[in-house]
C-alpha angles and dihedrals in degrees: 000000000000121000092247092054091047090049092049091047091050091050092048092051090048091048092050090051094049091048092047093057097043109099110257130234125218092280116119093212113070131190091259090060092045091051093046093047095049099038091106087062094063097085090052099046092045093049093245100112149357128289088260116150092352096106091059090062093043092052093044092053092045091055094044095052097078105145129060089246093053091047092050090046093051090045090053092050092049090047090053094044093048089057100040110041109087122241096012113162099224093199091057091046092050091048095051098095093051091043088054096043100251128120117218122181096236142045118254100242141128090247102048117130101231093182088074094057113112 
């Protein structure tokens, strides 16, 4: 394993642990699920690989987030991940929904206001 893959793996495990101990809201989709569902996107958004199977996860998450609470929860997780995963190409992250053929009402960014997501 290369050093960058080991670092990314370590960061993902740490992020999952942090999200697992943060008190949850009423959302049925937690950050652990978001991270797990979108893990195949990490090589693409960190310029280490192709888009590959990423769109399957993006579409799956899009379909699963039915309620406003779920959408805001997913948004918050994506906001946190966009700001905490090293070497993320924010333009690629923001472009994932369009790249995968889904339309979400916010931009994937560390500065998005998820409270406005409906």
